[in-house]
N, C-alpha and C positions, 0 to 999 in steps of 0.2 A: 309115543307121538299122535296121537292120538288124541290123547288126555289133557296136549297140550294145541292139539289143533279146534279140540272145543273150547279152550279154556279160552282162544282166539278169538271166534266167531262168535262166543257170547258178548265180553268185553265191547268186543263191533258192533254187534247188534243193540247193544246198551247204548252205548255213545250215540246208534240212529234213535234208538225213541227215544233219547232226552234230548239230540236237534228236533225231532218231530215235533214233543209237546211246545217245545219254544215258539217255531212256528208258528200251530195250529190255535196256541193263544196271542200271538199278536198278528195274526190275522180276526182271531176275534173280540178283537179288543177298541173298542167305539173310537177311546180317546185317543190311540194312531189312528186313525183312520182321519177323524178331524183337525187333527195336527196335521195333514198330509194334506187336506183338501185345506188347510186355514194357505199353507206353504207355495200350492199351486194358483191360488186366489193372489196372494198377494205379487207371483212372480207377472200372472195375468198381466196386473193393474198396473206394474213398475213398465214391460213391456209400452202398456196403455201410456205412459204419464211420456217414457223417454219420444213417442212419436209421436205425440201432442205439442212437447218441445219442440223437433225438429220439422214439425209447421210454425211454429210458433217464430223461428229464427235458423232459416233457411237457410242462412251467412253459416251456418255448421252442419249446413251438409258435406259429410265425410270424415268428417270428427265421431270419436267416437267416445258420447256418454257416460258417465256411470253416474251412480246413485254420489257420492261425491261432486258432482255436476250441483246437483238439488239440494240448498237450503231445509228444507223441506217438504214434506210427504206428507197428506190425511189420508188414511187406510183406512175405507169400512167394509171388512168381512162380513159375509152374508153363510152363522153356521146351522144354518136350515129350522129347527123345530124350535131350536134355545133361545125363549125370550130375552129380553135385559135383567126381565124385574125377577125369574129364577123358573122357580115352579110354580104359580104359583095363577101362575095365569097369566 
């Protein structure tokens, strides 16, 4: 019985260590953080655009506007230190 318990605990420890390793890698990945930041910036910008549309068209007050109500939207996202030209300055 002790052998089965130690095998179970050893297997469980292995799985938990692998999960912790993956979580650590994701936390340390700057591209993942950059993507999350960009997604948040886009969500904020969409809310700003929809609020502005409500100001411009008050007759739609109460109507829920969605992205389907927009023909096109230009979005500019600031990614911090990264420049348009790359790393050459």
